[in-house]
C-alpha positions, 0 to 999 in steps of 0.5 A, spaced: 343 719 279 341 712 276 348 710 279 346 713 286 340 710 286 343 702 283 348 702 289 343 704 293 338 698 291 344 694 292 346 695 299 339 694 300 338 688 298 345 685 299 344 686 307 338 682 308 338 674 307 332 670 308 334 666 312 343 665 315 344 660 320 352 660 322 354 655 328 361 654 330 366 650 325 371 645 327 376 652 326 372 656 332 374 655 339 370 651 344 367 656 350 372 657 354 371 655 362 366 659 366 370 663 371 368 670 376 375 673 374 375 680 370 376 679 363 381 683 359 378 688 355 383 689 350 381 681 348 374 683 347 371 684 339 366 691 338 361 686 334 358 680 336 361 674 331 361 666 333 368 664 336 369 671 340 368 676 346 364 680 347 362 686 351 354 686 353 351 691 357 345 687 360 338 690 361 333 686 365 327 690 364 329 688 357 331 680 358 325 674 358 328 668 364 327 660 361 328 656 367 326 650 364 331 652 357 335 655 362 336 660 358 336 669 359 334 672 353 335 680 352 333 684 347 336 691 347 331 695 341 325 690 342 320 697 345 321 700 339 318 698 331 323 695 327 325 692 321 330 687 324 331 684 331 338 683 335 337 678 341 342 674 345 340 668 348 345 666 354 346 660 359 343 662 365 346 657 369 353 661 367 350 668 368 347 666 375 355 663 376 357 669 374 354 674 378 351 669 384 344 672 382 340 675 376 341 682 375 336 686 379 340 692 375 343 693 369 350 690 368 355 689 363 358 683 361 363 679 359 360 672 353 363 668 349 359 667 342 358 660 341 352 661 334 348 665 331 342 664 327 338 669 323 330 669 321 326 672 317 318 672 319 312 674 314 305 675 318 300 672 314 295 677 314 297 681 309 293 687 312 298 688 318 303 692 319 310 689 317 317 692 313 317 689 306 320 682 306 319 681 312 321 682 320 329 680 321 331 676 328 337 675 329 340 671 336 346 671 338 347 664 343 352 665 348 356 664 355 357 669 361 364 668 362 366 675 366 365 681 369 366 688 364 369 692 367 
């Protein structure tokens, strides 16, 4: 019983960190040129990682558009309370170039992940509901390189 509890506590503590910043390293490939061609499905990563191509199911209803910053921020799971939130910050110019305009319905995109940033936010008011350790936000910065089949 104690071994099971210890294993659980180690797994929980190792899955959280207070702040992690991954940026493209010298060995990470630079973003590929934007092309309107359909991307090769076999070359896509199963999960987002810096320097890889990733298939992203973009829902415009969960996307905020910022013309000044030239970004579109897609937040899947943002309508559900959680301790961890994932956001995809897309280059708006590459998105509009590939699609011709902003999407009006869900679309499968191929994106090139260029950076990862993880932050933890703790509310100042201890009486507000929040998870132990605060809310974790993982932001993946990406450039749209194609439309997935």
